[in-house]
ROFI-701781 format. One record per residue (C-alpha): residue number from 1; z negated, y, x; chain. Coordinates in nm, 3 decimals, decimal comma. Layout:
<rs>
(NUM; (Z; Y; X); A) ...
</rs>
This chain:
<rs>
(1; (2,120; 0,720; 3,710); A) (2; (1,996; 0,984; 3,465); A) (3; (1,715; 0,754; 3,353); A) (4; (1,595; 0,696; 3,710); A) (5; (1,597; 1,070; 3,782); A) (6; (1,396; 1,129; 3,466); A) (7; (1,136; 0,870; 3,568); A) (8; (1,104; 1,026; 3,912); A) (9; (1,060; 1,367; 3,753); A) (10; (0,803; 1,235; 3,506); A) (11; (0,598; 1,071; 3,783); A) (12; (0,587; 1,400; 3,973); A) (13; (0,420; 1,580; 3,681); A) (14; (0,044; 1,605; 3,645); A) (15; (-0,077; 1,362; 3,378); A) (16; (-0,165; 1,645; 3,141); A) (17; (0,198; 1,760; 3,127); A) (18; (0,323; 1,457; 2,940); A) (19; (0,030; 1,235; 2,853); A) (20; (0,073; 1,085; 2,508); A) (21; (-0,279; 0,964; 2,440); A) (22; (-0,451; 0,644; 2,538); A) (23; (-0,551; 0,486; 2,213); A) (24; (-0,568; 0,525; 1,841); A) (25; (-0,783; 0,838; 1,862); A) (26; (-0,480; 1,047; 1,956); A) (27; (-0,694; 1,213; 2,223); A) (28; (-0,517; 1,262; 2,552); A) (29; (-0,800; 1,184; 2,790); A) (30; (-1,044; 0,956; 2,609); A) (31; (-1,018; 0,581; 2,585); A) (32; (-1,094; 0,404; 2,260); A) (33; (-1,203; 0,057; 2,362); A) (34; (-1,134; -0,253; 2,155); A) (35; (-1,451; -0,453; 2,090); A) (36; (-1,493; -0,754; 2,317); A) (37; (-1,494; -1,017; 2,042); A) (38; (-1,176; -0,863; 1,893); A) (39; (-1,012; -0,880; 2,236); A) (40; (-1,109; -1,246; 2,267); A) (41; (-0,969; -1,325; 1,924); A) (42; (-0,640; -1,154; 2,013); A) (43; (-0,608; -1,346; 2,341); A) (44; (-0,690; -1,670; 2,161); A) (45; (-0,436; -1,636; 1,880); A) (46; (-0,173; -1,523; 2,131); A) (47; (-0,225; -1,853; 2,311); A) (48; (-0,363; -1,705; 2,633); A) (49; (-0,650; -1,955; 2,654); A) (50; (-0,819; -2,100; 2,957); A) (51; (-0,784; -2,452; 2,820); A) (52; (-0,410; -2,420; 2,892); A) (53; (-0,239; -2,417; 3,230); A) (54; (-0,177; -2,045; 3,283); A) (55; (-0,086; -2,075; 3,651); A) (56; (0,283; -1,996; 3,598); A) (57; (0,249; -1,757; 3,306); A) (58; (0,317; -1,384; 3,326); A) (59; (0,107; -1,123; 3,143); A) (60; (0,176; -0,756; 3,067); A) (61; (-0,056; -0,493; 2,919); A) (62; (0,155; -0,184; 2,839); A) (63; (-0,117; 0,082; 2,816); A) (64; (-0,427; -0,059; 2,979); A) (65; (-0,682; 0,221; 2,967); A) (66; (-0,979; 0,060; 3,145); A) (67; (-0,827; -0,288; 3,124); A) (68; (-0,972; -0,407; 2,794); A) (69; (-0,721; -0,695; 2,773); A) (70; (-0,617; -0,724; 3,136); A) (71; (-0,961; -0,803; 3,278); A) (72; (-1,053; -1,090; 3,042); A) (73; (-0,697; -1,222; 3,079); A) (74; (-0,740; -1,237; 3,458); A) (75; (-1,073; -1,415; 3,415); A) (76; (-0,911; -1,668; 3,179); A) (77; (-0,628; -1,716; 3,426); A) (78; (-0,862; -1,816; 3,709); A) (79; (-1,071; -2,035; 3,477); A) (80; (-0,753; -2,222; 3,377); A) (81; (-0,685; -2,314; 3,741); A) (82; (-0,981; -2,555; 3,742); A) (83; (-1,062; -2,486; 4,104); A) (84; (-0,705; -2,475; 4,232); A) (85; (-0,636; -2,203; 4,487); A) (86; (-0,318; -1,995; 4,466); A) (87; (-0,186; -1,783; 4,748); A) (88; (-0,164; -1,406; 4,703); A) (89; (0,218; -1,419; 4,694); A) (90; (0,199; -1,665; 4,403); A) (91; (-0,054; -1,448; 4,222); A) (92; (0,149; -1,130; 4,268); A) (93; (0,391; -1,171; 3,972); A) (94; (0,132; -1,304; 3,727); A) (95; (0,011; -0,967; 3,592); A) (96; (0,136; -0,616; 3,533); A) (97; (-0,021; -0,321; 3,352); A) (98; (0,074; 0,042; 3,306); A) (99; (-0,120; 0,354; 3,234); A) (100; (-0,015; 0,716; 3,275); A) (101; (-0,367; 0,840; 3,348); A) (102; (-0,447; 0,824; 3,717); A) (103; (-0,822; 0,798; 3,657); A) (104; (-0,775; 0,501; 3,424); A) (105; (-0,557; 0,330; 3,681); A) (106; (-0,825; 0,375; 3,949); A) (107; (-1,103; 0,244; 3,723); A) (108; (-0,901; -0,063; 3,622); A) (109; (-0,805; -0,140; 3,982); A) (110; (-1,172; -0,125; 4,086); A) (111; (-1,269; -0,359; 3,802); A) (112; (-0,994; -0,603; 3,897); A) (113; (-1,099; -0,592; 4,263); A) (114; (-1,444; -0,716; 4,167); A) (115; (-1,302; -0,997; 3,947); A) (116; (-1,071; -1,112; 4,226); A) (117; (-1,346; -1,115; 4,488); A) (118; (-1,572; -1,306; 4,248); A) (119; (-1,294; -1,565; 4,223); A) (120; (-1,269; -1,614; 4,599); A) (121; (-0,981; -1,378; 4,683); A) (122; (-1,021; -1,202; 5,017); A) (123; (-1,075; -0,827; 5,019); A) (124; (-0,737; -0,740; 5,170); A) (125; (-0,542; -0,958; 4,925); A) (126; (-0,759; -0,839; 4,637); A) (127; (-0,676; -0,475; 4,714); A) (128; (-0,306; -0,550; 4,731); A) (129; (-0,311; -0,746; 4,406); A) (130; (-0,510; -0,485; 4,215); A) (131; (-0,274; -0,210; 4,329); A) (132; (0,033; -0,417; 4,241); A) (133; (-0,094; -0,536; 3,906); A) (134; (-0,189; -0,189; 3,778); A) (135; (0,073; 0,083; 3,801); A) (136; (0,051; 0,448; 3,713); A) (137; (0,354; 0,493; 3,496); A) (138; (0,492; 0,531; 3,147); A) (139; (0,565; 0,191; 2,994); A) (140; (0,842; 0,351; 2,790); A) (141; (1,016; 0,491; 3,098); A) (142; (0,952; 0,230; 3,365); A) (143; (1,191; -0,060; 3,410); A) (144; (1,004; -0,384; 3,476); A) (145; (1,327; -0,576; 3,557); A) (146; (1,161; -0,902; 3,453); A) (147; (1,038; -1,088; 3,150); A) (148; (0,685; -1,176; 3,043); A) (149; (0,536; -1,471; 2,861); A) (150; (0,250; -1,268; 2,712); A) (151; (0,258; -0,900; 2,623); A) (152; (-0,079; -0,805; 2,479); A) (153; (-0,257; -0,478; 2,419); A) (154; (-0,335; -0,172; 2,210); A) (155; (-0,053; 0,083; 2,232); A) (156; (-0,127; 0,454; 2,187); A) (157; (-0,082; 0,608; 1,844); A) (158; (0,076; 0,954; 1,839); A) (159; (0,347; 1,120; 1,631); A) (160; (0,658; 1,173; 1,838); A) (161; (0,700; 1,533; 1,719); A) (162; (0,379; 1,619; 1,908); A) (163; (0,557; 1,554; 2,238); A) (164; (0,769; 1,794; 2,439); A) (165; (1,133; 1,821; 2,319); A) (166; (1,259; 1,679; 2,650); A) (167; (1,035; 1,373; 2,632); A) (168; (1,116; 1,322; 2,263); A) (169; (1,486; 1,326; 2,347); A) (170; (1,446; 1,075; 2,630); A) (171; (1,243; 0,836; 2,418); A) (172; (1,487; 0,858; 2,126); A) (173; (1,781; 0,792; 2,359); A) (174; (1,612; 0,477; 2,487); A) (175; (1,459; 0,336; 2,169); A) (176; (1,658; 0,294; 1,849); A) (177; (1,337; 0,218; 1,658); A) (178; (1,220; 0,580; 1,696); A) (179; (1,369; 0,666; 1,359); A) (180; (1,272; 0,957; 1,137); A) (181; (0,907; 1,056; 1,204); A) (182; (0,808; 0,732; 1,375); A) (183; (0,488; 0,702; 1,571); A) (184; (0,520; 0,632; 1,943); A) (185; (0,364; 0,287; 1,906); A) (186; (0,691; 0,179; 1,739); A) (187; (0,871; 0,222; 2,074); A) (188; (0,592; 0,025; 2,244); A) (189; (0,664; -0,264; 2,008); A) (190; (1,041; -0,242; 2,065); A) (191; (1,011; -0,227; 2,444); A) (192; (0,760; -0,512; 2,446); A) (193; (0,990; -0,734; 2,240); A) (194; (1,278; -0,667; 2,478); A) (195; (1,063; -0,774; 2,773); A) (196; (0,960; -1,112; 2,628); A) (197; (1,063; -1,430; 2,807); A) (198; (1,246; -1,707; 2,622); A) (199; (0,914; -1,851; 2,505); A) (200; (0,724; -1,525; 2,504); A) (201; (0,483; -1,379; 2,251); A) (202; (0,382; -1,019; 2,186); A) (203; (0,041; -0,956; 2,031); A) (204; (-0,079; -0,602; 1,960); A) (205; (-0,367; -0,444; 1,777); A) (206; (-0,191; -0,149; 1,626); A) (207; (-0,164; 0,085; 1,330); A) (208; (0,020; -0,088; 1,048); A) (209; (0,215; 0,185; 0,869); A) (210; (0,544; 0,075; 1,024); A) (211; (0,548; -0,247; 0,818); A) (212; (0,590; -0,049; 0,495); A) (213; (0,707; 0,302; 0,577); A) (214; (1,062; 0,429; 0,599); A) (215; (1,034; 0,496; 0,973); A) (216; (0,963; 0,129; 1,039); A) (217; (1,299; 0,014; 0,896); A) (218; (1,491; -0,026; 1,227); A) (219; (1,202; -0,210; 1,392); A) (220; (1,158; -0,448; 1,096); A) (221; (1,531; -0,519; 1,105); A) (222; (1,516; -0,599; 1,478); A) (223; (1,222; -0,836; 1,433); A) (224; (1,363; -1,026; 1,137); A) (225; (1,700; -1,063; 1,312); A) (226; (1,594; -1,172; 1,660); A) (227; (1,226; -1,274; 1,653); A) (228; (0,967; -1,462; 1,451); A) (229; (0,634; -1,335; 1,318); A) (230; (0,355; -1,585; 1,388); A) (231; (0,035; -1,418; 1,269); A) (232; (-0,065; -1,100; 1,091); A) (233; (-0,430; -0,994; 1,046); A) (234; (-0,532; -0,696; 0,833); A) (235; (-0,822; -0,495; 0,982); A) (236; (-0,846; -0,216; 0,723); A) (237; (-1,199; -0,306; 0,622); A) (238; (-1,343; -0,340; 0,971); A) (239; (-1,400; -0,124; 1,280); A) (240; (-1,235; -0,307; 1,572); A) (241; (-1,298; -0,027; 1,822); A) (242; (-1,615; 0,073; 2,005); A) (243; (-1,592; 0,427; 1,864); A) (244; (-1,496; 0,545; 1,516); A) (245; (-1,123; 0,594; 1,485); A) (246; (-0,920; 0,718; 1,189); A) (247; (-0,655; 0,447; 1,188); A) (248; (-0,550; 0,154; 0,975); A) (249; (-0,498; -0,121; 1,229); A) (250; (-0,374; -0,474; 1,219); A) (251; (-0,322; -0,755; 1,469); A) (252; (0,019; -0,918; 1,479); A) (253; (0,188; -1,179; 1,697); A) (254; (0,566; -1,186; 1,730); A) (255; (0,750; -1,459; 1,919); A) (256; (1,099; -1,510; 2,053); A) (257; (1,098; -1,831; 1,847); A) (258; (1,118; -1,843; 1,468); A) (259; (0,798; -1,965; 1,302); A) (260; (0,789; -2,238; 1,037); A) (261; (0,524; -2,043; 0,850); A) (262; (0,349; -1,709; 0,899); A) (263; (-0,029; -1,696; 0,868); A) (264; (-0,143; -1,372; 0,704); A) (265; (-0,515; -1,304; 0,710); A) (266; (-0,768; -1,030; 0,650); A) (267; (-1,102; -0,961; 0,815); A) (268; (-1,377; -0,838; 0,585); A) (269; (-1,663; -0,765; 0,823); A) (270; (-1,514; -0,802; 1,170); A) (271; (-1,828; -0,968; 1,306); A) (272; (-1,805; -1,204; 1,605); A) (273; (-1,882; -1,492; 1,369); A) (274; (-1,604; -1,403; 1,124); A) (275; (-1,356; -1,354; 1,410); A) (276; (-1,449; -1,693; 1,556); A) (277; (-1,405; -1,863; 1,218); A) (278; (-1,069; -1,699; 1,157); A) (279; (-0,950; -1,790; 1,506); A) (280; (-1,038; -2,155; 1,445); A) (281; (-0,857; -2,152; 1,110); A) (282; (-0,543; -2,009; 1,271); A) (283; (-0,546; -2,242; 1,570); A) (284; (-0,672; -2,547; 1,380); A) (285; (-0,553; -2,527; 1,016); A) (286; (-0,781; -2,810; 0,901); A) (287; (-1,089; -2,612; 1,003); A) (288; (-1,304; -2,523; 0,694); A) (289; (-1,260; -2,162; 0,588); A) (290; (-1,617; -2,044; 0,536); A) (291; (-1,491; -1,747; 0,335); A) (292; (-1,207; -1,640; 0,564); A) (293; (-0,899; -1,520; 0,381); A) (294; (-0,563; -1,670; 0,492); A) (295; (-0,227; -1,700; 0,318); A) (296; (0,075; -1,886; 0,451); A) (297; (0,424; -1,748; 0,403); A) (298; (0,686; -2,020; 0,427); A) (299; (0,960; -1,757; 0,430); A) (300; (0,946; -1,407; 0,574); A) (301; (1,104; -1,081; 0,466); A) (302; (1,470; -1,007; 0,528); A) (303; (1,644; -0,723; 0,709); A) (304; (1,461; -0,392; 0,699); A) (305; (1,277; -0,453; 0,371); A) (306; (0,906; -0,363; 0,377); A) (307; (0,657; -0,636; 0,459); A) (308; (0,464; -0,653; 0,134); A) (309; (0,165; -0,854; 0,251); A) (310; (0,005; -0,930; -0,080); A) (311; (-0,072; -1,286; -0,184); A) (312; (0,222; -1,516; -0,267); A) (313; (0,118; -1,496; -0,635); A) (314; (0,134; -1,116; -0,633); A) (315; (0,460; -1,117; -0,441); A) (316; (0,625; -1,349; -0,696); A) (317; (0,531; -1,119; -0,985); A) (318; (0,653; -0,816; -0,790); A) (319; (0,989; -0,978; -0,710); A) (320; (1,033; -1,093; -1,071); A) (321; (0,976; -0,738; -1,195); A) (322; (1,217; -0,598; -0,937); A) (323; (1,488; -0,843; -1,047); A) (324; (1,446; -0,754; -1,413); A) (325; (1,405; -0,375; -1,394); A) (326; (1,560; -0,095; -1,190); A) (327; (1,385; 0,158; -0,962); A) (328; (1,274; 0,490; -1,108); A) (329; (1,558; 0,699; -0,962); A) (330; (1,839; 0,450; -1,029); A) (331; (1,958; 0,629; -1,345); A) (332; (2,071; 0,924; -1,132); A) (333; (1,888; 1,169; -1,360); A) (334; (1,530; 1,105; -1,248); A) (335; (1,405; 1,237; -0,917); A) (336; (1,085; 1,206; -0,713); A) (337; (1,007; 1,501; -0,485); A) (338; (0,725; 1,660; -0,288); A) (339; (0,589; 2,010; -0,338); A) (340; (0,636; 2,309; -0,113); A) (341; (0,494; 2,337; 0,240); A) (342; (0,449; 2,688; 0,378); A) (343; (0,324; 2,639; 0,733); A) (344; (0,028; 2,869; 0,668); A) (345; (-0,122; 2,841; 0,320); A) (346; (-0,377; 3,112; 0,396); A) (347; (-0,091; 3,362; 0,422); A) (348; (0,164; 3,234; 0,172); A) (349; (-0,059; 3,115; -0,113); A) (350; (-0,203; 3,425; -0,278); A) (351; (-0,336; 3,552; -0,609); A) (352; (-0,064; 3,631; -0,858); A) (353; (-0,182; 3,994; -0,883); A) (354; (-0,132; 4,058; -0,510); A) (355; (0,025; 4,399; -0,458); A) (356; (0,371; 4,288; -0,348); A) (357; (0,703; 4,277; -0,530); A) (358; (0,648; 4,064; -0,842); A) (359; (0,975; 3,869; -0,814); A) (360; (0,853; 3,723; -0,482); A) (361; (0,553; 3,554; -0,646); A) (362; (0,604; 3,205; -0,792); A) (363; (0,315; 3,043; -0,989); A) (364; (0,169; 2,751; -0,791); A) (365; (-0,043; 2,446; -0,872); A) (366; (-0,246; 2,257; -0,610); A) (367; (-0,418; 1,920; -0,614); A) (368; (-0,758; 2,074; -0,679); A) (369; (-0,627; 2,248; -0,990); A) (370; (-0,590; 1,914; -1,171); A) (371; (-0,886; 1,791; -1,375); A) (372; (-0,903; 1,527; -1,649); A) (373; (-0,528; 1,533; -1,700); A) (374; (-0,516; 1,911; -1,734); A) (375; (-0,397; 2,192; -1,507); A) (376; (-0,667; 2,452; -1,453); A) (377; (-0,492; 2,785; -1,390); A) (378; (-0,633; 2,919; -1,062); A) (379; (-0,411; 3,230; -1,062); A) (380; (-0,225; 3,105; -0,754); A) (381; (0,124; 3,194; -0,638); A) (382; (0,345; 3,100; -0,344); A) (383; (0,543; 3,378; -0,178); A) (384; (0,916; 3,311; -0,208); A) (385; (1,094; 3,419; 0,110); A) (386; (1,439; 3,295; 0,005); A) (387; (1,726; 3,447; -0,190); A) (388; (1,875; 3,282; -0,495); A) (389; (2,179; 3,198; -0,284); A) (390; (2,171; 3,104; 0,082); A) (391; (1,930; 3,226; 0,344); A) (392; (1,617; 3,435; 0,343); A) (393; (1,556; 3,775; 0,187); A) (394; (1,607; 4,107; 0,363); A) (395; (1,255; 4,237; 0,421); A) (396; (1,381; 4,596; 0,419); A) (397; (1,444; 4,550; 0,047); A) (398; (1,080; 4,449; -0,008); A) (399; (0,860; 4,714; 0,161); A) (400; (0,532; 4,586; 0,015); A) (401; (0,601; 4,229; 0,127); A) (402; (0,716; 4,356; 0,467); A) (403; (0,386; 4,541; 0,508); A) (404; (0,193; 4,227; 0,403); A) (405; (0,378; 4,012; 0,656); A) (406; (0,324; 4,276; 0,926); A) (407; (-0,054; 4,242; 0,878); A) (408; (-0,024; 3,866; 0,925); A) (409; (0,257; 3,865; 1,182); A) (410; (0,055; 3,699; 1,459); A) (411; (-0,043; 3,404; 1,239); A) (412; (0,306; 3,368; 1,091); A) (413; (0,485; 3,370; 1,426); A) (414; (0,262; 3,095; 1,568); A) (415; (0,414; 2,846; 1,325); A) (416; (0,673; 2,599; 1,453); A) (417; (0,920; 2,702; 1,183); A) (418; (0,897; 3,065; 1,295); A) (419; (0,960; 2,978; 1,659); A) (420; (1,254; 2,761; 1,557); A) (421; (1,400; 3,035; 1,333); A) (422; (1,323; 3,368; 1,506); A) (423; (1,572; 3,556; 1,289); A) (424; (1,382; 3,453; 0,976); A) (425; (1,036; 3,421; 1,128); A) (426; (0,868; 3,498; 0,795); A) (427; (1,020; 3,205; 0,600); A) (428; (0,817; 2,917; 0,461); A) (429; (0,881; 2,565; 0,594); A) (430; (1,036; 2,456; 0,263); A) (431; (1,273; 2,652; 0,049); A) (432; (1,134; 2,763; -0,289); A) (433; (1,351; 2,708; -0,597); A) (434; (1,204; 2,928; -0,874); A) (435; (1,395; 2,748; -1,152); A) (436; (1,175; 2,442; -1,088); A) (437; (0,880; 2,627; -1,242); A) (438; (1,023; 2,607; -1,595); A) (439; (1,120; 2,239; -1,570); A) (440; (0,884; 1,981; -1,726); A) (441; (0,749; 1,764; -1,446); A) (442; (0,493; 1,490; -1,385); A) (443; (0,249; 1,579; -1,108); A) (444; (0,101; 1,301; -0,894); A) (445; (-0,161; 1,366; -0,622); A) (446; (-0,074; 1,233; -0,276); A) (447; (-0,404; 1,051; -0,210); A) (448; (-0,595; 0,885; -0,494); A) (449; (-0,756; 0,562; -0,598); A) (450; (-0,501; 0,514; -0,874); A) (451; (-0,211; 0,688; -1,046); A) (452; (-0,342; 1,023; -1,168); A) (453; (-0,038; 1,155; -1,354); A) (454; (-0,049; 1,501; -1,512); A) (455; (0,225; 1,667; -1,718); A) (456; (0,325; 2,023; -1,633); A) (457; (0,529; 2,139; -1,932); A) (458; (0,703; 2,404; -1,721); A) (459; (0,462; 2,661; -1,582); A) (460; (0,406; 2,592; -1,211); A) (461; (0,558; 2,513; -0,874); A) (462; (0,389; 2,212; -0,703); A) (463; (0,211; 2,243; -0,368); A) (464; (0,288; 1,990; -0,094); A) (465; (-0,025; 1,785; -0,168); A) (466; (0,144; 1,690; -0,495); A) (467; (0,448; 1,474; -0,560); A) (468; (0,638; 1,535; -0,880); A) (469; (0,891; 1,362; -1,103); A) (470; (1,163; 1,541; -1,298); A) (471; (1,408; 1,377; -1,536); A) (472; (1,680; 1,464; -1,787); A) (473; (1,693; 1,102; -1,903); A) (474; (1,333; 1,053; -2,014); A) (475; (1,092; 1,199; -2,262); A) (476; (0,833; 1,315; -2,009); A) (477; (0,532; 1,198; -2,211); A) (478; (0,685; 0,852; -2,243); A) (479; (0,761; 0,837; -1,871); A) (480; (0,417; 0,978; -1,798); A) (481; (0,263; 0,697; -2,000); A) (482; (0,455; 0,431; -1,806); A) (483; (0,372; 0,589; -1,469); A) (484; (0,004; 0,614; -1,565); A) (485; (-0,019; 0,243; -1,638); A) (486; (-0,159; -0,042; -1,433); A) (487; (0,191; -0,194; -1,409); A) (488; (0,326; 0,116; -1,235); A) (489; (0,019; 0,116; -1,011); A) (490; (0,092; -0,246; -0,920); A) (491; (0,421; -0,139; -0,758); A) (492; (0,255; 0,138; -0,555); A) (493; (-0,041; -0,084; -0,465); A) (494; (0,201; -0,351; -0,337); A) (495; (0,397; -0,116; -0,110); A) (496; (0,162; 0,167; -0,014); A) (497; (-0,058; 0,179; 0,293); A) (498; (-0,412; 0,100; 0,187); A) (499; (-0,667; 0,352; 0,309); A) (500; (-1,040; 0,307; 0,353); A) (501; (-1,229; 0,315; 0,027); A) (502; (-0,930; 0,140; -0,140); A) (503; (-0,747; 0,471; -0,178); A) (504; (-0,366; 0,479; -0,172); A) (505; (-0,093; 0,717; -0,058); A) (506; (0,131; 0,803; -0,353); A) (507; (0,419; 0,917; -0,136); A) (508; (0,775; 0,950; -0,261); A) (509; (0,889; 0,636; -0,076); A) (510; (0,634; 0,431; -0,273); A) (511; (0,680; 0,604; -0,607); A) (512; (1,052; 0,533; -0,582); A) (513; (0,966; 0,163; -0,566); A) (514; (0,833; 0,171; -0,922); A) (515; (1,076; -0,015; -1,147); A) (516; (1,091; 0,089; -1,512); A) (517; (1,245; -0,052; -1,828); A) (518; (1,520; 0,156; -1,986); A) (519; (1,387; 0,389; -2,258); A) (520; (1,620; 0,236; -2,517); A) (521; (1,476; -0,111; -2,452); A) (522; (1,145; 0,001; -2,604); A) (523; (1,099; 0,021; -2,979); A) (524; (1,038; 0,360; -3,142); A) (525; (0,690; 0,243; -3,236); A) (526; (0,610; 0,144; -2,876); A) (527; (0,745; 0,473; -2,746); A) (528; (0,539; 0,671; -2,996); A) (529; (0,221; 0,479; -2,916); A) (530; (0,271; 0,531; -2,544); A) (531; (0,326; 0,906; -2,583); A) (532; (0,009; 0,932; -2,793); A) (533; (-0,194; 0,727; -2,545); A) (534; (-0,068; 0,947; -2,259); A) (535; (-0,166; 1,267; -2,440); A) (536; (-0,508; 1,124; -2,522); A) (537; (-0,549; 0,972; -2,174); A) (538; (-0,627; 0,635; -2,326); A) (539; (-0,562; 0,422; -2,018); A) (540; (-0,679; 0,099; -2,173); A) (541; (-0,412; 0,144; -2,439); A) (542; (-0,151; 0,249; -2,180); A) (543; (-0,218; -0,065; -1,977); A) (544; (-0,173; -0,287; -2,284); A) (545; (0,136; -0,099; -2,404); A) (546; (0,299; -0,115; -2,060); A) (547; (0,262; -0,494; -2,058); A) (548; (0,466; -0,498; -2,379); A) (549; (0,722; -0,261; -2,231); A) (550; (0,764; -0,488; -1,928); A) (551; (0,749; -0,810; -2,135); A) (552; (0,446; -0,931; -1,939); A) (553; (0,155; -1,137; -2,064); A) (554; (-0,067; -1,019; -1,781); A) (555; (-0,071; -0,899; -1,423); A) (556; (-0,248; -1,084; -1,140); A) (557; (-0,573; -0,913; -1,049); A) (558; (-0,551; -0,648; -0,779); A) (559; (-0,833; -0,439; -0,643); A) (560; (-0,821; -0,061; -0,681); A) (561; (-1,042; 0,236; -0,759); A) (562; (-0,965; 0,357; -1,111); A) (563; (-0,966; 0,736; -1,074); A) (564; (-0,741; 0,798; -1,375); A) (565; (-1,026; 0,912; -1,600); A) 
</rs>
């Protein structure tokens, strides 16, 4: 009952009040269209082909925009009839599409009307069908009350925390996959899977971070338990949309039936010719490759574990290393963390000689302060708004800081953390722990081509664009040498989301995947050589020494941008 009332309330709102964005651009009113040849490839690999009898099939597009998938699907449907004529009542249940933007709904209905008339449907029936097939509504809130054989489309990409608290709560109540800081497209995948018929298939073009990131864990578990992955196509190196979009998309097909083998492919140019070749190779395995890149996985990943879609050769080496060595934090004395976030760096990151109480200033290092393995002192500090115990400071005890905050009060109070904590409106997002400054730590930039590890001997507090490693179990130069090596990079490269330009995200969840040999398993000579190579930034030596430490002859080749120099 509550759910129905919520849907009625949501429908009564103007679109702008709850619109979550139409496509990967994250814009609320623009449509990012998928290129026509990409759409055709997606329909083909999903099995929605006019050479089949589609007369009894059902098709759903969850967020149709201007009908990028719906319109060609309708055209394929009529072509598959081979001249047969179906009555309007028989056509009625064949298609359904949702969009929350009223203008998009109107445009798509008009486009469908023309297609129907061109295929011999009378004007009155065509109007009824177009209005029935395309509904203004939220796919995540509407109840279709039926199953579909094909669910195909491009769900919107938007972080759930950007939505209103009420809508966030409703979505989270409905969709168990909306875990941690999941993107809304995760719920679109979950809802689509739940609406599949017994022989149904879901095929989306969608951002791919969920296959590796922590927030994708519940969804991966659901898929591996109850469904089967058929195809997965990496689109990182191509532009599948008509306009430029900052996204890292993939195409994946998931079926209600388990697959004997999963075809994993990558597009390199995304041209119509390459897409046609890849489609033929997927549909007809004996088709010559002509340079297309396809691997077959005879077994898939289990439970919620990340989908590490490297080649089978790379995956075998990775699994062998993971069986032999333990993850970085497993000793209980080594920890991977992220630096401090303030909510307004222009206010909270200041020069260390700023005229406020000196004990509120904590020396800070940022990403741009690192150069050639050294920390260039930029005279930065972060303002510490917390006591040594619990809670924030009393501003009355810090008149200079109080006056500084008063000058910047408007900016400070606009932050989400200030609105959420009105009694301590001046606090930073993250708590500052001054004792961290004096601890030796390895600094690792968030985004880089390779592992740029820098040792801070105990002088600075890291900014949030840096991850850092502390340890009471390791000599930090020795650990720094291991983490600077190509072997350590291999772990991150295997798990991390690949960005354009071959850059990687060195986030904590990926750094924690690095497995390391125990320090005592390495000879004193090897340890000494690795510490020296780390100090001298001799990466060729570090790569060779790390192979010895891991008892490896070699690593399989993997492509990365070596920015360690």
